[in-house]
ZALO-416597 format. One record per atom (N, C-alpha, C, O, CB): residue in one letter; z, x, y. Coordinates in steps of 0.2 Angstrom, whole numbers, plus 2048, in hexadecimal, padded with zeros to 3 digits. Glycine has a CB too. Layout:
BEGIN
aZXY...
//
This chain:
BEGIN
m2322CD388m22D2C9384m2262CD385m2252D138Am22C2C2387r2222CB380r21B2CF380r2172CC387r2172C7388r2172CD37Aq2142D138Aq2102D0390q2082CF38Eq2062D438Aq2102D6395t2052CA38Ft1FF2C838Dt1F92C9392t1F32C9391t1FE2C138Aq1FB2CA398q1F72CB39Eq1FA2CF3A3q2002D03A4q1F42C43A1g1F52D13A8g1F82D53ADg1F72DD3ACg1F22DF3A8g1FF2D43AFs1FA2E13AFs1FA2E83AFs2002EB3ADs2062E83ADs1F72EB3B5l2002F23ABl2062F63AAl2042FD3ACl1FE2FF3ADl2082F53A3v2093013ACv2083083ADv20730B3A7v20B30B3A2v20E30B3B1c20130F3A6c2003123A0c20531739Ec20731B3A2c1F93163A0p208317398p20E31B396p20C322396p211327397p21031938Fq206324396q20432B395q20232E39Cq20533439Dq1FE32C390c1FE32B3A0c1FC32E3A6c1FF32B3ACc1FE32E3B2c1F432D3A7g2023253ACg2063223B1g20131E3B6g20331C3BBg2093283B5k1FB31D3B4k1F63193B8k1F73123B6k1F93103B1k1EF31C3B7l1F530E3BBl1F53063BAl1EF3043B6l1E93053B8l1F63023C0v1F03013B0v1EB2FF3ACv1EC2F83AAv1F22F53AAv1EA3033A6g1E72F43A7g1E82ED3A5g1EC2ED39Eg1EB2F239Ag1E12EA3A4i1F02E839Di1F42E8397i1F02E8391i1F22EA38Ci1F82E2398n1EA2E5391n1E62E438Bn1E02E938Bn1DB2E9387n1E32DD38Be1E02EF38Fe1DB2F438Ee1DB2F7388e1E12F9385e1DC2F9394p1D52F8384p1D52FB37Ep1D730337Ep1DA30537Ap1CE2FA37At1D5306384t1D730D385t1D830D38Dt1D530A391t1D1312383c1DC31238Ec1DD313396c1D7317399c1D531C396c1E4318396p1D431439Ep1CE3173A1p1D031E3A4p1CB3213A6p1CC3123A6f1D631F3A5f1D83263A9f1D932B3A4f1D73313A5f1DD3253ADc1DD32A39Fc1DF32F39Ac1DC32E393c1DD33338Fc1E633039Ag1DA329391g1D732738Bg1DC325386g1DA325380g1D332D388a1E2324388a1E7322383a1E531B380a1E3317383a1EE321386w1E631B379w1E4315375w1E9310376w1EF311375w1E331736Er1E730A378r1EB304378r1F230537Cr1F7305379r1ED301371p1F1307382p1F7309386p1FC303387p202304388p1F530B38Dg1F92FD387g1FE2F7387g2012F5381g2052F0381g1FA2F138Al1FF2F837Bl2012F7374l2012EF373l2062EC371l2082FA374y1FB2EC375y1FB2E5373y2002E1377y2022DB375y1FB2E336Cg2022E337Dg2072DF381g20E2E1380g2122DF383g2062D8380w20F2E537Bw2162E7379w2192ED37Dw21F2EF37Cw2172E8372a2142F1380a2162F7383a21C2F6388a2212FA388a2102FB386p21B2F238Dp2212F1392p2272EF38Fp22D2F2391p21F2EB397v2272EC389v22E2EA386v2312F1383v2372F2383v22C2E5380l22D2F5380l22F2FB37Dl232300382l237303381l2292FF379q22E300388q23030438Dq237302390q23B306392q22B305393r2382FC391r23E2F9393r2442FA38Er2492FC390r23E2F2395l2422F9388l2472FA383l24A301382l250303382l2452F837Cv245306381v24730D380v248310386v24D315386v24131037Cg24430F38Bg245313392g24B311395g24E315399g23F312396n24D30A395n253308399n259306396n25F306398n25030239Dh25830438Fh25E30138Ch261305386h266304384h25C2FA38Al25C308383l25E30B37Cl25E31337Dl25931637El25930A377d26431637Cd26531D37Dd26531F375d26A31E372d26C31F380l25F322374l25E32436Dl26332A36Al26532A364l25732636Ci26532E36Ei26A33336Ci27033036Bi274332366i26A339372s27332C36Fs27932836Es279324368s27E323364s27B324374l273321366l27231D360l27232235Al275320355l26B31A360i27032835Ai27032D355i27832E353i27A32E34Ei26D333356v27C330359v283331358v28632B355v28B32C351v28633435Fa285325358a28931F356a28731E34Fa28C31B34Ba28731935Bt28131F34Dt27F31D346t283322341t28532033Ct27831E345c283328343c28732D33Fc28E32C33Ec29132C338c286334342v29132A343v298328343v29932233Fv29E32133Bv29B32834At29531D340t29631633Dt295317335t299314332t291311340l29031B333l28F31B32Cl294320329l29631F323l28831F32By29732532Dy29D32932Ay2A3324329y2A6325323y29E32E32Fv2A432032Dv2AA31B32Cv2A9317327v2AD315322v2AB317333i2A3314326i2A130F321i2A131331Ai2A4310315i29A30C322a29F31931Aa2A031D313a2A731E311a2A831D30Ba29C324314l2AB31F316l2B2320314l2B5319312l2B931930Dl2B632231Al2B3313315l2B630D313l2B330B30Cl2B6307308l2B4308318l2AD30D30Al2AA30A304l2AD30E2FEl2AD30A2F9l2A230C304q2B03132FFq2B33172F9q2B931A2FCq2BA3202FCq2AE31C2F6p2BE3162FDp2C5319301p2C831D2FCp2CC3222FEp2C9313303e2C831C2F5e2CC3212F1e2C93282F1e2CD32C2EFe2CB31E2EAa2C33292F4a2C13302F4a2C43342FAa2C533A2FAa2B93302F5i2C73302FFi2CA334304i2D0338302i2D233D305i2CC32F30At2D43352FDt2DA3392FBt2D933E2F6t2DE3422F5t2DF3332F8q2D333F2F4q2D23452EFq2D234B2F3q2CF34C2F8q2CB3442ECp2D63502F0p2D73572F3p2D035B2F3p2CE35C2EDp2DC35B2F0r2CD35D2F8r2C73602F8r2C73662FDr2C236A2FEr2C135C2FAg2CD368300g2CD36E304g2CC36B30Cg2CA36630Dg2C8373303m2CE370310m2CF36E317m2C836D31Am2C736831Em2D237431Bl2C3370318l2BC36F31Bl2B9368318l2B436631Bl2B7375318s2BC365313s2B935F311s2BE359312s2BE35430Fs2B835F309f2C235A317f2C7355319f2C334E31Bf2BF34F31Ff2CB35731Fl2C6349318l2C3342319l2BC342317l2B734031Bl2C3340321s2BB344311s2B434430Es2B233D30Bs2B633B307s2B334A309p2AC33A30Cp2AA334309p2A9336302p2A733B300p2A433130Cg2A93312FDg2A83322F6g2A03322F5g29C3302F9g2AB32C2F2t29E3352EFt2973362EDt29432F2EDt28E32E2EFt2973392E7r29832A2E9r2953232E9r2933202EFr28E31D2F0r29931F2E4a2983202F4a29731D2FAa2913212FEa28D31D301a29D31E2FFl2903272FEl28B32B301l2843292FEl27F328301l28C332301y2843282F7y27D3262F4y27C31F2F6y27631D2F7y27E3262ECq28131A2F7q2803142F9q27D313300q27930F302q2863102F9l27F318304l27C31830Bl27631C30Cl27331C312l28231A310g274320307g26D323308g26D32A307g26932E30Ag26A32130Em27232D303m272335302m26B3362FFm2693332FAm2783372FEt26833C300t26233E2FDt2643442F8t2693462F7t25D341302g25F3462F4g26034B2EFg2633472E9g2643412E9g2643502F1g26434B2E4g2673492DEg2643432DAg25D3432DAg26E3472DFi26733E2D8i2643382D5i2603342DAi25B3312D7i26A3342D2a2613342E0a25D3302E5a2563332E5a25132F2E5a2603302ECw25633A2E5w24F33D2E5w24B33C2DFw24533B2DEw24F3442E7q24F33C2D9q24C33C2D2q2493352D2q2443342CEq25233D2CDl24D3302D5l24A3292D4l2453272D9l2423222DAl2503242D5g24332C2DDg23D32B2E2g23F3272E8g23B3242ECg2383272DFw2463282EAw2483242F0w2463282F7w24B32C2F9w2503232F0w2403282F9w23D32C2FEw24132B305w24132F309w23632B2FFw243325306w24632330Cw24D32730Ew24F327313w24731C30Dt24F32A308t25632D309t25533430Dt259337310t25932F302l24E33630El24D33B312l24F33A31Al25133F31Dl24533D312l24F33431Bl251331322l25832F322l25C331327l24D32C325t25A32B31Dt26132931Et26632E31Dt26C32D320t262323318a265333319a26A338318a26B33C31Ea27133F31Fa26733D313i26733C323i26834032Ai26E33D32Di272341330i26233F32Ey27033732Cy275334330y27C33332Cy28133032Ey27332D332l27C337326l282337322l28533E322l282343323l28033531Bh28C33E322h290344322h29534431Dh29833F31Bh293345329g29734A31Bg29C34B316g2A334D317g2A734D313g299351312s2A534D31Es2AC34E31Fs2AC34D327s2A734D32As2AE35531Dv2B334D329v2B434C330v2B1352334v2AF35133Av2BB34A332l2B2358332l2B035E335l2A835E335l2A536033Al2B2364331h2A535C330h29E35C32Fh29B357335h296359338h29C359328i29E351336i29B34D33Bi29D34F342i29834E346i29D346339l2A3352343l2A4354349l2A035A34Cl29E35A351l2AC35634Af29F35E347f29A364349f29336234Af29036434Ff29A369343n29035D346n28A35B347n28935734En284357351n287357341v28E35234Fv28D34E355v28E35235Bv28A351360v293349354m29235835Bm29235C361m28C35F362m28A35F368m29736235Fw28836135Dw28236435Ew27C35F360w278361365w27F368358i27D35935Ei278354360i279352367i27435236Bi27934E35Br27F352369r281350370r27F356375r27D35437Br28834E371n27F35C372n27D362377n276362377n27336437Dn280368374l272362372l26B363372l26735D373l26135D376l26936636Bg269357371g265351371g26334F378g25D34E379g26834B36Ep26734F37Dp26534D384p260352387p25C34F38Ap26B34D388a261358385a25C35D388a25535C385a25035C389a25E364386v25435A37Ev24E35937Bv24B35237Ev24535237Fv24F359374s24F34D37Fs24D347382s24A348389s24534538Bs253342382e24E34C38De24B34D394e245351394e24134F398e251351397m24435538Fm23D35938Fm23835638Cm23235738Em23F36038Cf239353386f23434F382f233348384f22E345383f23535137Bg239345385g23933D386g23D33B380g23E33E37Bg23233A386p241335381p24533337Cp242331375p245332370p24932D37Eg23C32E376g23932C370g23733236Cg238333366g232328371r23433736Fr23233D36Cr238341369r237344363r22E342371a23D34136Da24334536Aa246342364a24834535Fa249345370f24633B364f24833735Ef243339358f246339352f24833035Fv23D339359v23833A354v239341351v23934334Bv231339356i23A346356i23B34D354i24134E34Fi24135134Ai23C35235Af24734A351f24D34A34Ef24C348347f24F34B342f252346351n249342346n24833F33Fn24334333Bn244344335n246338340v23D34533Ev23834933Av23B350338v23A352332v23234B33Ea23F35333Ca24235933Aa247358334a24735C32Fa24635D340g24B353335g250352330g24D350329g24F353324g25534D332a24834C329a24534A323a241350320a24135031Aa240344325f23E354324f23A359321f23F35E31Ef23E361319f23635D326g24535F321g24A36431Fg24C361318g24D365313g250364323f24D35B317f250358311f24A35930Cf24B35A306f252351312l24435830El23E358309l23E35F306l23D360300l23835630Cv23F36430Av23F36B308v24536C303v24436F2FEv23F37030Es24A36A305s25036B301s24F3672FAs25136A2F5s256368305n24D3612FAn24C35E2F4n2473612EFn2473602E9n24A3562F5m2423642F2m23D3672EEm23F36E2EBm23D3702E6m2373692F3m2443712EFm2473772ECm24D3762E8m24F37B2E4m24837C2F2s2513712E9s2573702E5s2583692E4s2563642E7s25D3732E9n25C3672DFn25D3602DDn26435E2DFn2673592DDn25D35F2D5a2673622E4a26E3612E6a26E35B2EBa26A35B2EFa2713672E9p2733562EAp2733512EFp2753542F6p2793592F6p27934C2EDt2723512FCt273354302t27334F308t27034A307t26E359303i27735030Di27734C313i278350319i279356319i27D347312g27834D31Fg27A350325g27435032Ag26E351328g27C356324a276351330a271351336a26F358338a26B35933Da27334E33Cs27235D334s271364336s269366336s26736A33As275369332g265364331g25E365331g25B363338g25636633Ag25B36332Bs25D35D33As25A35A340s25C35E346s25935F34Bs25C353341i262361346i26536534Bi26136B34Ci25F36D351i26C36734Af25F36E346f25B374346f254372349f25137634Df25A37733Fg25236C348g24B36934Bg24C369352g24736A356g24A363348l252367355l25236635Cl25236D35Fl25036E365l25936335El25637235Cl25537935El24E37C35El24C37F363l25A37E35Aa24A37A359a24337C359a23F37935Fa23B37C362a24037B352a241373360a23D36F366a23E37336Ca23A373370a23F368366l24537536El246378374l24337F374l24138137Al24E378375i24338236Ei23F38936Ei238388370i23538C374i24038C367v23538336Dv22E38136Fv22D380376v228382379v22B37B36By23137C379y23137A380y232381384y22E382389y236375382g237385383g23838B386g232390386g23039338Bg23E38F384r22F390380r22939537Fr223392383r21F396386r227395378r22238C383r21C389387r21D38938Er218388392r21A382384r223389390r225388397r22638F39Ar2283903A0r22A384399g226394396g22839B398g22F39C39Ag2313A139Dg22439C39Es233398397s23B399398s23D39D392s24039B38Ds23E392398s23D3A4393s23F3A838Ds2473A838Cs2493A9387s23D3B038Fm24B3A6392m2523A6391m2543A038Dm2583A1388m2553A5398m25039A38Dm252395389m250396382m25439537Dm24E38E38Cs24A399381s24839B37As24D39F377s24E39E371s24139E37Aq24F3A537Aq2533A9377q25A3A6375q25D3A8370q2543AF37Cq25C3A237Aq26339F379q26239A372q26739A36Eq26539B37Fm25D396372m25C39236Cm25B396366m25E394360m25638D36Dw25739B366w2573A0360w25D3A235Ew25F3A3358w2523A5362q2623A4363q2683A7361q26C3A235Eq2703A3359q26C3A9367y26C39B360y27039635Dy26D395356y271394351y26F390361a267395355a26439334Ea266399349a268397344a25C39334Fi26539F34Ci2673A5347i26E3A5345i2703A533Fi2653AB34Av2733A334Av27A3A3349v27C39E344v28039E33Fv27E3A234Fl279398345l27A392341l27739333Al27A391335l27738C344f272396339f26F398333f27339D32Ff27439C329f26739B334i2753A2332i27A3A732Fi2803A332Di2833A4328i27C3AD334f28339F331f28939B330f28839732Af28D396326f28B396336g282395328g281391322g28139531Cg283392317g27A38E323f28039B31Cf28139F317f2883A1315f28A3A2310f27D3A6317l28C3A131Bl2933A331Al29839D318l29D39E315l2963A6320m296397319m29A391318m29838E311m29238E310m29A38C31Ep29C38B30Dp29A388307p297381308p29937E30Dp2A0388302g29337F304g290379304g28B37730Ag28937230Bg295374305i28937D30Di28437C313i27D37C310i27B38130Ci285381318n278378312n27237730Fn26D37B314n26A378318n26F37030En26C382313n267385317n260384316n25C38531An26938D317r25F381310r25837F30Fr256379314r250379316r25737D308a25A375315a25936F319a259372321a25536F325a25E36A319h25D377322h25D37A329h25637D32Ah25337C330h26237F32Ag254381326g24D384327g24737F327g24338032Bg24C389321g24837A323g242375323g243371329g23D36F32Cg24337031Dg24936F32Bg24936C332g24736F338g24436D33Cg25136A333f248376338f24637A33Df23E37A33Df23B379343f24838133Cv23B37B338v23337B337v231374339v22C37333Dv23137D330g23436F337g232368338g232366340g22E363342g236363334g238368343g23936734Ag23436B34Eg232369353g24036934Cw23337134Cw22E376350w227372350w224372355w22E37D34Cv22537034Av21E36E349v21D36734Dv219366351v21C36C342a22236334Ca22235C350a22235D357a21F35A35Ba22835834Ea22736235Aa227363361a220366364a21E365369a22D368363y21D36B360y21736E362y211369362y20D36A367y21537335Cl21236435El20C35F35Fl20D35A364l209356365l20C35B358m21335A367m21435536Cm214358373m21535E374m21B35236Bg213353378g21335637Fg21A355382g21E35237Fg20E352383f21A358388f22135838Cf220352391f21B350393f22235E38Fv226350393v22634A398v22334C39Ev2203483A1v22D348399d2243523A1d2213543A7d2193553A7d2163563ACd22435A3AAe2163553A1e20F3563A1e20C34F39Ee20634E39Fe20D35C39Dq20F34C39Aq20D346397q212341395q216343391q208347390r21233B398r217336396r21733438Fr21233438Cr21733039Be21C33138De21C32F386e218328385e218324389e22332D383s214328380s21032237Fs21431D37Bs21931E379s20A32437As21231737Cs215311379s215312371s21A31036Es21230A37Bw21031536Fw210316367w21531B365w21831A360w209319365m217320369m21D324367m223321367m227322363m21D32A36Cl22431C36Cl22A31836Cl22B313366l230312363l22B314373l225311365l22430C35Fl226310358l22930E354l21D30935El224317358l22531B352l22D31C352l22F31C34Cl221321353a23031D357a23731E357a23B318355a23F319351a23A32035Fl239312357l23C30C354l23A30B34Dl23E308349l239306358g23430E34Bg23330D344g23731133Fg23930F33Ag22B30F343f239317342f23E31B33Ef24531833Ef248318339f23F322342i247314343i24D311343i24D30B33Ei25130A33Ai24E30D34Aa24730833Ea246302339a246305332a24A30232Da2402FE33Ai24330A330i24230D329i24930F327i24B30E322i23E313329t24D31232Ct25431532At25830F328t25C30F324t257319330l25830A32Cl25C30432Bl25B301324l25F2FF320l25C2FF331v254300323v2522FD31Dv254301317v2562FF312v24A2FB31Dg253308318g25530D313g25C30C311g25E30D30Bg253314315i26030C316i26830B314i269305310i26C30530Bi26C30B31Bg2652FF312g2662F930Eg2632FA307g2662F8302g2622F4311l25E2FE306l25B2FF300l25F3032FBl2613022F5l254302300s2623082FEs26730D2FAs26D3092F8s26F30A2F2s2693132FFf2703052FDf2763012FBf2742FC2F5f2782FC2F1f2782FE301t26F2F92F6t26D2F42F1t26C2F72EAt26E2F52E5t2672F02F3k2682FD2EAk2663002E4k26C3032E0k26D3022DAk2613052E5v2703072E4v27630A2E1v27B3052DFv27E3062D9v27930F2E6t27C3002E2t2812FA2E0t27E2F72DAt2822F52D6t2822F52E6g2772F62DAg2742F32D4g2752F72CEg2772F52C8g26D2F22D5i2752FE2CEi2753032C9i27D3022C6i27E3022C0i27430A2CBl2813022CBl2893022C9l28A2FC2C6l28E2FC2C1l28D3032D0l2882F62C8l2892F02C5l2862EF2BEl2892ED2B9l2862EA2C9a2802F22BDa27C2F22B7a2802F72B2a2802F62ABa2752F52B7g2832FC2B4g2873012B0g28E2FE2AEg2913012AAg2883072B3
//
């Protein structure tokens, strides 16, 4: 429940401040108590909500839903790399970006498309990388910042892709490149050349891999890397500045927009199909 009186630990500097302080007297953070909602957010995100696991669970859930929405697409022969591929209609219903969605101005698909995947190999590959990179970014930047970096990188990657091509596109790989960029930023600013070199190697190998495999959207990869780099560069690290309540609120805002966006896409596509 919302706290209306008393004190709390400032999310940024860790000092004890009044819940209704307009600014933290120690670090200057604006509204550290977030009008009484800061303790609720800290308990929710810090103690109960694993945002990396939420990303993985959302990807898997939407992949299964996409298969169920258009089951006839599963049996269509598309090659080994496209085994268990959801149909185009189902993907548009759940928020695929590019193509007709971008032509119609469905901007929210920049976020919803991050969580959609085109085959069982596609989702397994991306989930593996999210599980490998996500916890490290969360540990270094904080769970809220890591979630924001993931979504900003993916959305910017799709924005670049949509501006350069009208092809429909989905997948979390742009966000994964953003996580790689965030770890490079951390390594550079902390003087860890070994980490930076390893992440650069991963990014280069994956980028080359994108040229060798059919259907890989390297435009989204490049955009995601740039978006992740900029987002990470503008944020502090956990060991130098704790996450603000506003950052946690922004992370929850991305969740809300994604959920609403999926609903909007489903409603609009279904309406178009019924009208046709």
